[in-house]
Residue, then its C-alpha position, 0 to 999 in steps of 0.5 A: m266415330t267415338n265422338r258421335l257415339q259419346s254424343s248419342l249416349g249423352k243425349a240418351q242419358n239426358a232424355a232418360s234423366v228428364s223422363s225419370h224426374r217428371v219434369p214439366t214439359i211444354e212444346a216449344s211452339q207454344l212458347l215461341g208462337e208464330a214469331g219463333v221468338l220469346a223474351i225470358v227475364h231471369g235474375g234481372d237479365t233478359y234472354q231471347l229464345t229463338r227458333t233458328k232456320q234449321n229448327k233448333l233453339l238458340l238462347t242468347k243474353c240480350h242487352a238491347l231488349a228492355v223489359s219494363s219494370q211492370a212486366q218484370q213485376a208481373l213475371v215475379q208475381q207469377d212465381 
């Protein structure tokens, strides 16, 4: 019971801190599209954001997903 309460309090605190800092927000469905998956390049590594069957988000580092150097350059130029 204590763990559930602590978990709930932690979630509430996280939600409060995000809303107080006016963090840009986007719906996951806009990122993932119908396929439910998105490749993210960060620091030269590729990560995969996936919507699970339980409708949760899973971020994994991918060694097999190769992003072309042109795509990486395009992503860097957007920053």
